[in-house]
N, CA, C, O and the ligand as a Tripos MOL2 file, in Angstrom:
@<TRIPOS>MOLECULE
protein
  293   291    74     0     0
PROTEIN
NO_CHARGES

@<TRIPOS>ATOM
      1 N          -1.4270  -11.6580   12.6270 N.3       1 MET1
      2 CA         -0.0330  -12.0770   12.5680 C.3       1 MET1
      3 C           0.7830  -11.2700   13.5790 C.2       1 MET1
      4 O           0.2800  -10.3510   14.2260 O.2       1 MET1
      5 N           2.0760  -11.6490   13.6950 N.am      2 ILE2
      6 CA          2.9570  -10.9640   14.6390 C.3       2 ILE2
      7 C           3.9300  -10.0870   13.8540 C.2       2 ILE2
      8 O           4.4930  -10.5260   12.8510 O.2       2 ILE2
      9 N           4.1260   -8.8720   14.2980 N.am      3 CYS3
     10 CA          5.0200   -7.9320   13.6090 C.3       3 CYS3
     11 C           6.4680   -8.4320   13.6330 C.2       3 CYS3
     12 O           6.9800   -8.8380   14.6760 O.2       3 CYS3
     13 N           7.1140   -8.3930   12.4660 N.am      4 GLU4
     14 CA          8.5100   -8.8500   12.3680 C.3       4 GLU4
     15 C           9.4740   -7.9160   13.0750 C.2       4 GLU4
     16 O          10.5630   -8.3300   13.4740 O.2       4 GLU4
     17 N           9.0820   -6.6630   13.2340 N.am      5 PHE5
     18 CA         10.0050   -5.6760   13.7900 C.3       5 PHE5
     19 C           9.9350   -5.5890   15.3100 C.2       5 PHE5
     20 O          10.9650   -5.5380   15.9810 O.2       5 PHE5
     21 N           8.7180   -5.5740   15.8500 N.am      6 CYS6
     22 CA          8.6120   -5.3370   17.2900 C.3       6 CYS6
     23 C           7.8900   -6.4500   18.0440 C.2       6 CYS6
     24 O           7.8180   -6.4150   19.2720 O.2       6 CYS6
     25 N           7.3530   -7.4410   17.3220 N.am      7 GLY7
     26 CA          6.6800   -8.5460   18.0000 C.3       7 GLY7
     27 C           5.2510   -8.2330   18.4130 C.2       7 GLY7
     28 O           4.5940   -9.0610   19.0430 O.2       7 GLY7
     29 N           4.7590   -7.0430   18.0650 N.am      8 GLY8
     30 CA          3.3880   -6.6620   18.4040 C.3       8 GLY8
     31 C           2.3650   -7.4060   17.5510 C.2       8 GLY8
     32 O           2.7120   -8.0240   16.5450 O.2       8 GLY8
     33 N           1.1120   -7.3390   17.9610 N.am      9 ASN9
     34 CA          0.0430   -7.9540   17.1910 C.3       9 ASN9
     35 C          -0.4140   -7.0130   16.0800 C.2       9 ASN9
     36 O          -0.3970   -5.7920   16.2360 O.2       9 ASN9
     37 N          -0.8220   -7.6020   14.9600 N.am     10 THR10
     38 CA         -1.3330   -6.7900   13.8650 C.3      10 THR10
     39 C          -2.8390   -6.9760   13.7630 C.2      10 THR10
     40 O          -3.4040   -7.9610   14.2390 O.2      10 THR10
     41 N          -3.4650   -5.9980   13.1290 N.am     11 PHE11
     42 CA         -4.9070   -6.1080   12.8790 C.3      11 PHE11
     43 C          -5.1760   -5.6980   11.4380 C.2      11 PHE11
     44 O          -4.4140   -4.9370   10.8420 O.2      11 PHE11
     45 N          -6.2710   -6.2150   10.8890 N.am     12 LYS12
     46 CA         -6.6390   -5.9000    9.5050 C.3      12 LYS12
     47 C          -7.1470   -4.4690    9.4080 C.2      12 LYS12
     48 O          -7.9210   -4.0130   10.2490 O.2      12 LYS12
     49 N          -6.7020   -3.7730    8.3750 N.am     13 LYS13
     50 CA         -7.1510   -2.3980    8.1900 C.3      13 LYS13
     51 C          -7.0330   -2.0440    6.7170 C.2      13 LYS13
     52 O          -6.1170   -2.5010    6.0340 O.2      13 LYS13
     53 N          -7.9620   -1.2270    6.2280 N.am     14 LYS14
     54 CA         -7.8540   -0.7150    4.8580 C.3      14 LYS14
     55 C          -7.0300    0.5630    4.9130 C.2      14 LYS14
     56 O          -7.3460    1.4850    5.6650 O.2      14 LYS14
     57 N          -5.9770    0.6090    4.1170 N.am     15 VAL15
     58 CA         -5.0660    1.7500    4.1790 C.3      15 VAL15
     59 C          -4.8580    2.3690    2.8020 C.2      15 VAL15
     60 O          -5.2700    1.8240    1.7780 O.2      15 VAL15
     61 N          -4.2040    3.5280    2.8160 N.am     16 LYS16
     62 CA         -3.8080    4.2020    1.5880 C.3      16 LYS16
     63 C          -2.3630    3.8120    1.3260 C.2      16 LYS16
     64 O          -1.5000    3.9800    2.1880 O.2      16 LYS16
     65 N          -2.1020    3.2900    0.1290 N.am     17 LYS17
     66 CA         -0.7640    2.7670   -0.1620 C.3      17 LYS17
     67 C          -0.1230    3.4950   -1.3370 C.2      17 LYS17
     68 O          -0.7730    3.7480   -2.3520 O.2      17 LYS17
     69 N           1.1590    3.8300   -1.1910 N.am     18 GLN18
     70 CA          1.9390    4.2930   -2.3400 C.3      18 GLN18
     71 C           2.4110    3.0530   -3.0640 C.2      18 GLN18
     72 O           2.9340    2.1250   -2.4470 O.2      18 GLN18
     73 N           2.2290    3.0350   -4.3640 N.am     19 HIS19
     74 CA          2.5530    1.8150   -5.0980 C.3      19 HIS19
     75 C           3.2370    2.1550   -6.4170 C.2      19 HIS19
     76 O           2.6890    2.8900   -7.2380 O.2      19 HIS19
     77 N           4.4360    1.6160   -6.6120 N.am     20 TRP20
     78 CA          5.1470    1.8240   -7.8640 C.3      20 TRP20
     79 C           4.8840    0.6710   -8.8070 C.2      20 TRP20
     80 O           4.9170   -0.4940   -8.4100 O.2      20 TRP20
     81 N           4.6220    1.0050  -10.0620 N.am     21 LEU21
     82 CA          4.4670   -0.0380  -11.0700 C.3      21 LEU21
     83 C           5.0180    0.5010  -12.3820 C.2      21 LEU21
     84 O           4.5420    1.5110  -12.9000 O.2      21 LEU21
     85 N           6.0250   -0.1800  -12.9120 N.am     22 ARG22
     86 CA          6.6850    0.1980  -14.1660 C.3      22 ARG22
     87 C           7.0330    1.6870  -14.2120 C.2      22 ARG22
     88 O           6.7340    2.3750  -15.1880 O.2      22 ARG22
     89 N           7.6710    2.1740  -13.1430 N.am     23 GLY23
     90 CA          8.1490    3.5540  -13.1230 C.3      23 GLY23
     91 C           7.0920    4.5970  -12.8320 C.2      23 GLY23
     92 O           7.3920    5.7900  -12.8050 O.2      23 GLY23
     93 N           5.8590    4.1670  -12.6120 N.am     24 GLU24
     94 CA          4.7820    5.1050  -12.2930 C.3      24 GLU24
     95 C           4.4020    4.9360  -10.8260 C.2      24 GLU24
     96 O           4.3460    3.8240  -10.3000 O.2      24 GLU24
     97 N           4.1390    6.0830  -10.1760 N.am     25 LEU25
     98 CA          3.7140    6.0470   -8.7780 C.3      25 LEU25
     99 C           2.1950    6.2150   -8.6910 C.2      25 LEU25
    100 O           1.6180    7.1230   -9.2900 O.2      25 LEU25
    101 N           1.5810    5.3380   -7.9480 N.am     26 TYR26
    102 CA          0.1340    5.4010   -7.7240 C.3      26 TYR26
    103 C          -0.1440    5.5250   -6.2290 C.2      26 TYR26
    104 O           0.6000    4.9860   -5.4090 O.2      26 TYR26
    105 N          -1.1930    6.2190   -5.8810 N.am     27 ILE27
    106 CA         -1.6960    6.2290   -4.5120 C.3      27 ILE27
    107 C          -3.0130    5.4540   -4.5640 C.2      27 ILE27
    108 O          -3.9580    5.8600   -5.2410 O.2      27 ILE27
    109 N          -3.0610    4.3590   -3.8550 N.am     28 VAL28
    110 CA         -4.2280    3.4880   -3.9230 C.3      28 VAL28
    111 C          -4.9220    3.4570   -2.5630 C.2      28 VAL28
    112 O          -4.3010    3.1490   -1.5460 O.2      28 VAL28
    113 N          -6.2000    3.7740   -2.5560 N.am     29 GLU29
    114 CA         -6.9520    3.7830   -1.3010 C.3      29 GLU29
    115 C          -7.6740    2.4620   -1.1010 C.2      29 GLU29
    116 O          -7.9080    1.7140   -2.0500 O.2      29 GLU29
    117 N          -8.0200    2.1920    0.1390 N.am     30 ASN30
    118 CA         -8.7880    0.9880    0.4880 C.3      30 ASN30
    119 C          -8.0550   -0.3040    0.2100 C.2      30 ASN30
    120 O          -8.6620   -1.2850   -0.2190 O.2      30 ASN30
    121 N          -6.7360   -0.3150    0.4530 N.am     31 VAL31
    122 CA         -5.9590   -1.5400    0.2690 C.3      31 VAL31
    123 C          -5.9300   -2.2850    1.5960 C.2      31 VAL31
    124 O          -5.6110   -1.7160    2.6400 O.2      31 VAL31
    125 N          -6.2720   -3.5770    1.5340 N.am     32 GLU32
    126 CA         -6.3000   -4.3860    2.7540 C.3      32 GLU32
    127 C          -4.8740   -4.6580    3.2360 C.2      32 GLU32
    128 O          -4.0310   -5.1310    2.4730 O.2      32 GLU32
    129 N          -4.6170   -4.3560    4.4960 N.am     33 ALA33
    130 CA         -3.2910   -4.5700    5.0730 C.3      33 ALA33
    131 C          -3.4250   -5.1440    6.4770 C.2      33 ALA33
    132 O          -4.4940   -5.1100    7.0860 O.2      33 ALA33
    133 N          -2.3000   -5.6750    6.9760 N.am     34 GLU34
    134 CA         -2.1860   -6.0030    8.3950 C.3      34 GLU34
    135 C          -1.3130   -4.8990    8.9790 C.2      34 GLU34
    136 O          -0.1990   -4.6660    8.5080 O.2      34 GLU34
    137 N          -1.8190   -4.2220   10.0020 N.am     35 VAL35
    138 CA         -1.0910   -3.0960   10.5800 C.3      35 VAL35
    139 C          -0.7180   -3.4230   12.0210 C.2      35 VAL35
    140 O          -1.5560   -3.8700   12.8050 O.2      35 VAL35
    141 N           0.5450   -3.1950   12.3610 N.am     36 CYS36
    142 CA          1.0080   -3.4820   13.7200 C.3      36 CYS36
    143 C           0.4120   -2.4670   14.6950 C.2      36 CYS36
    144 O           0.4910   -1.2580   14.4750 O.2      36 CYS36
    145 N          -0.1770   -2.9690   15.7610 N.am     37 ALA37
    146 CA         -0.7980   -2.0930   16.7550 C.3      37 ALA37
    147 C           0.2570   -1.3350   17.5580 C.2      37 ALA37
    148 O          -0.0330   -0.2880   18.1360 O.2      37 ALA37
    149 N           1.4800   -1.8650   17.5940 N.am     38 GLU38
    150 CA          2.5320   -1.2350   18.4040 C.3      38 GLU38
    151 C           3.3260   -0.2030   17.6150 C.2      38 GLU38
    152 O           3.4300    0.9530   18.0270 O.2      38 GLU38
    153 N           3.8890   -0.6190   16.4730 N.am     39 CYS39
    154 CA          4.8000    0.2840   15.7520 C.3      39 CYS39
    155 C           4.2080    0.8320   14.4580 C.2      39 CYS39
    156 O           4.7950    1.7210   13.8410 O.2      39 CYS39
    157 N           3.0610    0.3180   14.0420 N.am     40 GLY40
    158 CA          2.4170    0.8610   12.8490 C.3      40 GLY40
    159 C           2.9200    0.2970   11.5330 C.2      40 GLY40
    160 O           2.4470    0.6940   10.4690 O.2      40 GLY40
    161 N           3.8800   -0.6300   11.5910 N.am     41 GLU41
    162 CA          4.3690   -1.2600   10.3650 C.3      41 GLU41
    163 C           3.1960   -1.9030    9.6200 C.2      41 GLU41
    164 O           2.2980   -2.4810   10.2320 O.2      41 GLU41
    165 N           3.2210   -1.7910    8.2800 N.am     42 ARG42
    166 CA          2.1240   -2.3260    7.4840 C.3      42 ARG42
    167 C           2.6080   -3.5030    6.6560 C.2      42 ARG42
    168 O           3.7030   -3.4750    6.0940 O.2      42 ARG42
    169 N           1.7960   -4.5190    6.5870 N.am     43 TYR43
    170 CA          2.1230   -5.7180    5.8080 C.3      43 TYR43
    171 C           1.0420   -5.9550    4.7690 C.2      43 TYR43
    172 O          -0.1510   -5.8660    5.0580 O.2      43 TYR43
    173 N           1.4820   -6.2600    3.5540 N.am     44 PHE44
    174 CA          0.5280   -6.5250    2.4810 C.3      44 PHE44
    175 C           0.7170   -7.9550    2.0040 C.2      44 PHE44
    176 O           1.8420   -8.3850    1.7470 O.2      44 PHE44
    177 N          -0.3550   -8.6760    1.8870 N.am     45 HIS45
    178 CA         -0.2960  -10.0480    1.3950 C.3      45 HIS45
    179 C           0.0780  -10.0350   -0.0840 C.2      45 HIS45
    180 O          -0.3410   -9.1520   -0.8330 O.2      45 HIS45
    181 N           0.8750  -11.0300   -0.4980 N.am     46 ALA46
    182 CA          1.3220  -11.0930   -1.8970 C.3      46 ALA46
    183 C           0.1390  -11.1030   -2.8640 C.2      46 ALA46
    184 O           0.2210  -10.5320   -3.9510 O.2      46 ALA46
    185 N          -0.9560  -11.7480   -2.4700 N.am     47 SER47
    186 CA         -2.1120  -11.8170   -3.3750 C.3      47 SER47
    187 C          -2.7580  -10.4400   -3.5450 C.2      47 SER47
    188 O          -3.2990  -10.1260   -4.6060 O.2      47 SER47
    189 N          -2.6980   -9.6280   -2.4960 N.am     48 ILE48
    190 CA         -3.2280   -8.2620   -2.5890 C.3      48 ILE48
    191 C          -2.3600   -7.4390   -3.5430 C.2      48 ILE48
    192 O          -2.8750   -6.6580   -4.3440 O.2      48 ILE48
    193 N          -1.0430   -7.6190   -3.4510 N.am     49 LEU49
    194 CA         -0.1330   -6.8670   -4.3210 C.3      49 LEU49
    195 C          -0.3040   -7.2930   -5.7750 C.2      49 LEU49
    196 O          -0.2650   -6.4560   -6.6770 O.2      49 LEU49
    197 N          -0.4930   -8.5900   -6.0050 N.am     50 ASP50
    198 CA         -0.7450   -9.0780   -7.3660 C.3      50 ASP50
    199 C          -2.0380   -8.4830   -7.9090 C.2      50 ASP50
    200 O          -2.1100   -8.0660   -9.0650 O.2      50 ASP50
    201 N          -3.0620   -8.4520   -7.0520 N.am     51 GLU51
    202 CA         -4.3500   -7.9100   -7.4570 C.3      51 GLU51
    203 C          -4.2030   -6.4310   -7.8240 C.2      51 GLU51
    204 O          -4.7890   -5.9520   -8.7950 O.2      51 GLU51
    205 N          -3.4170   -5.7330   -7.0330 N.am     52 LEU52
    206 CA         -3.1710   -4.3150   -7.2630 C.3      52 LEU52
    207 C          -2.4650   -4.0920   -8.6050 C.2      52 LEU52
    208 O          -2.8660   -3.2260   -9.3830 O.2      52 LEU52
    209 N          -1.4200   -4.8700   -8.8730 N.am     53 ASP53
    210 CA         -0.7050   -4.7640  -10.1480 C.3      53 ASP53
    211 C          -1.6540   -5.0330  -11.3110 C.2      53 ASP53
    212 O          -1.6330   -4.3270  -12.3200 O.2      53 ASP53
    213 N          -2.4820   -6.0560  -11.1590 N.am     54 GLY54
    214 CA         -3.4210   -6.4170  -12.2150 C.3      54 GLY54
    215 C          -4.4350   -5.3110  -12.4520 C.2      54 GLY54
    216 O          -4.7720   -4.9860  -13.5910 O.2      54 GLY54
    217 N          -4.9160   -4.7400  -11.3520 N.am     55 TYR55
    218 CA         -5.9080   -3.6760  -11.4350 C.3      55 TYR55
    219 C          -5.3400   -2.4550  -12.1480 C.2      55 TYR55
    220 O          -5.9930   -1.8640  -13.0080 O.2      55 TYR55
    221 N          -4.1000   -2.0810  -11.7740 N.am     56 LEU56
    222 CA         -3.4870   -0.8810  -12.3470 C.3      56 LEU56
    223 C          -3.0450   -1.0930  -13.7870 C.2      56 LEU56
    224 O          -3.0020   -0.1460  -14.5720 O.2      56 LEU56
    225 N          -2.7150   -2.3360  -14.1370 N.am     57 SER57
    226 CA         -2.2770   -2.6400  -15.4990 C.3      57 SER57
    227 C          -3.4270   -2.5710  -16.4870 C.2      57 SER57
    228 O          -3.2410   -2.2260  -17.6540 O.2      57 SER57
    229 N          -4.6140   -2.9020  -16.0060 N.am     58 ALA58
    230 CA         -5.7930   -2.8570  -16.8710 C.3      58 ALA58
    231 C          -6.3930   -1.4480  -16.8310 C.2      58 ALA58
    232 O          -5.9650   -0.6090  -16.0390 O.2      58 ALA58
    233 N          -7.3630   -1.2010  -17.6690 N.am     59 GLU59
    234 CA         -8.0430    0.0910  -17.6450 C.3      59 GLU59
    235 C          -8.7720    0.2330  -16.3110 C.2      59 GLU59
    236 O          -9.4700   -0.6830  -15.8750 O.2      59 GLU59
    237 N          -8.6050    1.3890  -15.6670 N.am     60 HIS60
    238 CA         -9.2160    1.5680  -14.3530 C.3      60 HIS60
    239 C          -9.6370    3.0240  -14.1690 C.2      60 HIS60
    240 O          -9.1470    3.9140  -14.8640 O.2      60 HIS60
    241 N         -10.5370    3.2520  -13.2380 N.am     61 ASP61
    242 CA        -10.9810    4.6100  -12.9320 C.3      61 ASP61
    243 C          -9.8930    5.3540  -12.1660 C.2      61 ASP61
    244 O          -9.2180    4.7810  -11.3110 O.2      61 ASP61
    245 N          -9.7320    6.6340  -12.4820 N.am     62 VAL62
    246 CA         -8.7940    7.4880  -11.7460 C.3      62 VAL62
    247 C          -9.6140    8.5050  -10.9620 C.2      62 VAL62
    248 O         -10.3660    9.2960  -11.5310 O.2      62 VAL62
    249 N          -9.4520    8.4660   -9.6540 N.am     63 LYS63
    250 CA        -10.2450    9.3270   -8.7780 C.3      63 LYS63
    251 C          -9.7470   10.7640   -8.8180 C.2      63 LYS63
    252 O         -10.5380   11.7070   -8.8200 O.2      63 LYS63
    253 N          -8.4270   10.9190   -8.8510 N.am     64 GLU64
    254 CA         -7.8290   12.2350   -8.7250 C.3      64 GLU64
    255 C          -6.3860   12.1600   -9.1870 C.2      64 GLU64
    256 O          -5.7590   11.1060   -9.0810 O.2      64 GLU64
    257 N          -5.8440   13.2640   -9.7000 N.am     65 LYS65
    258 CA         -4.4210   13.3150  -10.0240 C.3      65 LYS65
    259 C          -3.7770   14.4120   -9.1940 C.2      65 LYS65
    260 O          -4.3570   15.4810   -9.0040 O.2      65 LYS65
    261 N          -2.5710   14.1420   -8.7010 N.am     66 ILE66
    262 CA         -1.8610   15.1490   -7.9200 C.3      66 ILE66
    263 C          -0.4500   15.3090   -8.4700 C.2      66 ILE66
    264 O           0.0660   14.4300   -9.1590 O.2      66 ILE66
    265 N           0.1600   16.4390   -8.1550 N.am     67 GLN67
    266 CA          1.5580   16.6360   -8.4910 C.3      67 GLN67
    267 C           2.3810   16.2520   -7.2700 C.2      67 GLN67
    268 O           1.9790   16.5220   -6.1380 O.2      67 GLN67
    269 N           3.5110   15.6350   -7.4910 N.am     68 VAL68
    270 CA          4.3330   15.1650   -6.3830 C.3      68 VAL68
    271 C           5.7080   15.8280   -6.4610 C.2      68 VAL68
    272 O           6.3370   15.8270   -7.5190 O.2      68 VAL68
    273 N           6.1690   16.3850   -5.3620 N.am     69 GLU69
    274 CA          7.5060   16.9820   -5.3220 C.3      69 GLU69
    275 C           8.5330   15.8980   -5.0080 C.2      69 GLU69
    276 O           8.3060   15.0520   -4.1430 O.2      69 GLU69
    277 N           9.6490   15.9270   -5.7060 N.am     70 ILE70
    278 CA         10.7720   15.0440   -5.3690 C.3      70 ILE70
    279 C          11.8930   15.9510   -4.8820 C.2      70 ILE70
    280 O          12.3160   16.8500   -5.6080 O.2      70 ILE70
    281 N          12.3770   15.7310   -3.6710 N.am     71 VAL71
    282 CA         13.3790   16.6220   -3.0920 C.3      71 VAL71
    283 C          14.5400   15.8290   -2.5020 C.2      71 VAL71
    284 O          14.4170   14.6350   -2.2270 O.2      71 VAL71
    285 N          15.6520   16.5000   -2.3160 N.am     72 ASN72
    286 CA         16.8070   15.9190   -1.6470 C.3      72 ASN72
    287 C          16.8720   16.4380   -0.2240 C.2      72 ASN72
    288 O          16.5150   17.5880    0.0310 O.2      72 ASN72
    289 N          17.3120   15.6240    0.6870 N.am     73 LEU73
    290 CA         17.4970   16.0660    2.0640 C.3      73 LEU73
    291 C          18.9990   16.1030    2.3670 C.2      73 LEU73
    292 O          19.3960   16.4500    3.4800 O.2      73 LEU73
    293 ZN          5.4640   -3.6710   15.0900 Zn       74 ZN74
@<TRIPOS>BOND
     1     1     2 1
     2     2     3 1
     3     3     4 2
     4     3     5 am
     5     5     6 1
     6     6     7 1
     7     7     8 2
     8     7     9 am
     9     9    10 1
    10    10    11 1
    11    11    12 2
    12    11    13 am
    13    13    14 1
    14    14    15 1
    15    15    16 2
    16    15    17 am
    17    17    18 1
    18    18    19 1
    19    19    20 2
    20    19    21 am
    21    21    22 1
    22    22    23 1
    23    23    24 2
    24    23    25 am
    25    25    26 1
    26    26    27 1
    27    27    28 2
    28    27    29 am
    29    29    30 1
    30    30    31 1
    31    31    32 2
    32    31    33 am
    33    33    34 1
    34    34    35 1
    35    35    36 2
    36    35    37 am
    37    37    38 1
    38    38    39 1
    39    39    40 2
    40    39    41 am
    41    41    42 1
    42    42    43 1
    43    43    44 2
    44    43    45 am
    45    45    46 1
    46    46    47 1
    47    47    48 2
    48    47    49 am
    49    49    50 1
    50    50    51 1
    51    51    52 2
    52    51    53 am
    53    53    54 1
    54    54    55 1
    55    55    56 2
    56    55    57 am
    57    57    58 1
    58    58    59 1
    59    59    60 2
    60    59    61 am
    61    61    62 1
    62    62    63 1
    63    63    64 2
    64    63    65 am
    65    65    66 1
    66    66    67 1
    67    67    68 2
    68    67    69 am
    69    69    70 1
    70    70    71 1
    71    71    72 2
    72    71    73 am
    73    73    74 1
    74    74    75 1
    75    75    76 2
    76    75    77 am
    77    77    78 1
    78    78    79 1
    79    79    80 2
    80    79    81 am
    81    81    82 1
    82    82    83 1
    83    83    84 2
    84    83    85 am
    85    85    86 1
    86    86    87 1
    87    87    88 2
    88    87    89 am
    89    89    90 1
    90    90    91 1
    91    91    92 2
    92    91    93 am
    93    93    94 1
    94    94    95 1
    95    95    96 2
    96    95    97 am
    97    97    98 1
    98    98    99 1
    99    99   100 2
   100    99   101 am
   101   101   102 1
   102   102   103 1
   103   103   104 2
   104   103   105 am
   105   105   106 1
   106   106   107 1
   107   107   108 2
   108   107   109 am
   109   109   110 1
   110   110   111 1
   111   111   112 2
   112   111   113 am
   113   113   114 1
   114   114   115 1
   115   115   116 2
   116   115   117 am
   117   117   118 1
   118   118   119 1
   119   119   120 2
   120   119   121 am
   121   121   122 1
   122   122   123 1
   123   123   124 2
   124   123   125 am
   125   125   126 1
   126   126   127 1
   127   127   128 2
   128   127   129 am
   129   129   130 1
   130   130   131 1
   131   131   132 2
   132   131   133 am
   133   133   134 1
   134   134   135 1
   135   135   136 2
   136   135   137 am
   137   137   138 1
   138   138   139 1
   139   139   140 2
   140   139   141 am
   141   141   142 1
   142   142   143 1
   143   143   144 2
   144   143   145 am
   145   145   146 1
   146   146   147 1
   147   147   148 2
   148   147   149 am
   149   149   150 1
   150   150   151 1
   151   151   152 2
   152   151   153 am
   153   153   154 1
   154   154   155 1
   155   155   156 2
   156   155   157 am
   157   157   158 1
   158   158   159 1
   159   159   160 2
   160   159   161 am
   161   161   162 1
   162   162   163 1
   163   163   164 2
   164   163   165 am
   165   165   166 1
   166   166   167 1
   167   167   168 2
   168   167   169 am
   169   169   170 1
   170   170   171 1
   171   171   172 2
   172   171   173 am
   173   173   174 1
   174   174   175 1
   175   175   176 2
   176   175   177 am
   177   177   178 1
   178   178   179 1
   179   179   180 2
   180   179   181 am
   181   181   182 1
   182   182   183 1
   183   183   184 2
   184   183   185 am
   185   185   186 1
   186   186   187 1
   187   187   188 2
   188   187   189 am
   189   189   190 1
   190   190   191 1
   191   191   192 2
   192   191   193 am
   193   193   194 1
   194   194   195 1
   195   195   196 2
   196   195   197 am
   197   197   198 1
   198   198   199 1
   199   199   200 2
   200   199   201 am
   201   201   202 1
   202   202   203 1
   203   203   204 2
   204   203   205 am
   205   205   206 1
   206   206   207 1
   207   207   208 2
   208   207   209 am
   209   209   210 1
   210   210   211 1
   211   211   212 2
   212   211   213 am
   213   213   214 1
   214   214   215 1
   215   215   216 2
   216   215   217 am
   217   217   218 1
   218   218   219 1
   219   219   220 2
   220   219   221 am
   221   221   222 1
   222   222   223 1
   223   223   224 2
   224   223   225 am
   225   225   226 1
   226   226   227 1
   227   227   228 2
   228   227   229 am
   229   229   230 1
   230   230   231 1
   231   231   232 2
   232   231   233 am
   233   233   234 1
   234   234   235 1
   235   235   236 2
   236   235   237 am
   237   237   238 1
   238   238   239 1
   239   239   240 2
   240   239   241 am
   241   241   242 1
   242   242   243 1
   243   243   244 2
   244   243   245 am
   245   245   246 1
   246   246   247 1
   247   247   248 2
   248   247   249 am
   249   249   250 1
   250   250   251 1
   251   251   252 2
   252   251   253 am
   253   253   254 1
   254   254   255 1
   255   255   256 2
   256   255   257 am
   257   257   258 1
   258   258   259 1
   259   259   260 2
   260   259   261 am
   261   261   262 1
   262   262   263 1
   263   263   264 2
   264   263   265 am
   265   265   266 1
   266   266   267 1
   267   267   268 2
   268   267   269 am
   269   269   270 1
   270   270   271 1
   271   271   272 2
   272   271   273 am
   273   273   274 1
   274   274   275 1
   275   275   276 2
   276   275   277 am
   277   277   278 1
   278   278   279 1
   279   279   280 2
   280   279   281 am
   281   281   282 1
   282   282   283 1
   283   283   284 2
   284   283   285 am
   285   285   286 1
   286   286   287 1
   287   287   288 2
   288   287   289 am
   289   289   290 1
   290   290   291 1
   291   291   292 2
@<TRIPOS>SUBSTRUCTURE
     1 MET1         2 RESIDUE 1 A MET
     2 ILE2         6 RESIDUE 1 A ILE
     3 CYS3        10 RESIDUE 1 A CYS
     4 GLU4        14 RESIDUE 1 A GLU
     5 PHE5        18 RESIDUE 1 A PHE
     6 CYS6        22 RESIDUE 1 A CYS
     7 GLY7        26 RESIDUE 1 A GLY
     8 GLY8        30 RESIDUE 1 A GLY
     9 ASN9        34 RESIDUE 1 A ASN
    10 THR10       38 RESIDUE 1 A THR
    11 PHE11       42 RESIDUE 1 A PHE
    12 LYS12       46 RESIDUE 1 A LYS
    13 LYS13       50 RESIDUE 1 A LYS
    14 LYS14       54 RESIDUE 1 A LYS
    15 VAL15       58 RESIDUE 1 A VAL
    16 LYS16       62 RESIDUE 1 A LYS
    17 LYS17       66 RESIDUE 1 A LYS
    18 GLN18       70 RESIDUE 1 A GLN
    19 HIS19       74 RESIDUE 1 A HIS
    20 TRP20       78 RESIDUE 1 A TRP
    21 LEU21       82 RESIDUE 1 A LEU
    22 ARG22       86 RESIDUE 1 A ARG
    23 GLY23       90 RESIDUE 1 A GLY
    24 GLU24       94 RESIDUE 1 A GLU
    25 LEU25       98 RESIDUE 1 A LEU
    26 TYR26      102 RESIDUE 1 A TYR
    27 ILE27      106 RESIDUE 1 A ILE
    28 VAL28      110 RESIDUE 1 A VAL
    29 GLU29      114 RESIDUE 1 A GLU
    30 ASN30      118 RESIDUE 1 A ASN
    31 VAL31      122 RESIDUE 1 A VAL
    32 GLU32      126 RESIDUE 1 A GLU
    33 ALA33      130 RESIDUE 1 A ALA
    34 GLU34      134 RESIDUE 1 A GLU
    35 VAL35      138 RESIDUE 1 A VAL
    36 CYS36      142 RESIDUE 1 A CYS
    37 ALA37      146 RESIDUE 1 A ALA
    38 GLU38      150 RESIDUE 1 A GLU
    39 CYS39      154 RESIDUE 1 A CYS
    40 GLY40      158 RESIDUE 1 A GLY
    41 GLU41      162 RESIDUE 1 A GLU
    42 ARG42      166 RESIDUE 1 A ARG
    43 TYR43      170 RESIDUE 1 A TYR
    44 PHE44      174 RESIDUE 1 A PHE
    45 HIS45      178 RESIDUE 1 A HIS
    46 ALA46      182 RESIDUE 1 A ALA
    47 SER47      186 RESIDUE 1 A SER
    48 ILE48      190 RESIDUE 1 A ILE
    49 LEU49      194 RESIDUE 1 A LEU
    50 ASP50      198 RESIDUE 1 A ASP
    51 GLU51      202 RESIDUE 1 A GLU
    52 LEU52      206 RESIDUE 1 A LEU
    53 ASP53      210 RESIDUE 1 A ASP
    54 GLY54      214 RESIDUE 1 A GLY
    55 TYR55      218 RESIDUE 1 A TYR
    56 LEU56      222 RESIDUE 1 A LEU
    57 SER57      226 RESIDUE 1 A SER
    58 ALA58      230 RESIDUE 1 A ALA
    59 GLU59      234 RESIDUE 1 A GLU
    60 HIS60      238 RESIDUE 1 A HIS
    61 ASP61      242 RESIDUE 1 A ASP
    62 VAL62      246 RESIDUE 1 A VAL
    63 LYS63      250 RESIDUE 1 A LYS
    64 GLU64      254 RESIDUE 1 A GLU
    65 LYS65      258 RESIDUE 1 A LYS
    66 ILE66      262 RESIDUE 1 A ILE
    67 GLN67      266 RESIDUE 1 A GLN
    68 VAL68      270 RESIDUE 1 A VAL
    69 GLU69      274 RESIDUE 1 A GLU
    70 ILE70      278 RESIDUE 1 A ILE
    71 VAL71      282 RESIDUE 1 A VAL
    72 ASN72      286 RESIDUE 1 A ASN
    73 LEU73      290 RESIDUE 1 A LEU
    74 ZN74       293 GROUP 0 **** ****
């Protein structure tokens, strides 16, 4: 596809995504995305996001837990 921001071409890539669901933050690895070769913008297909929500809503394996700092700038 073509990037909405810069007009560059995108390519398929598995990425690490921050994902919020019902007030919880998840870091999900190996998520299929289209990534712009020029500016790096990432696009996720709606079906991938639905799959992700479904996966996280059901019982799933947790690879690791981390603490996250929330700060003001
Ligand atoms: Zn771009």
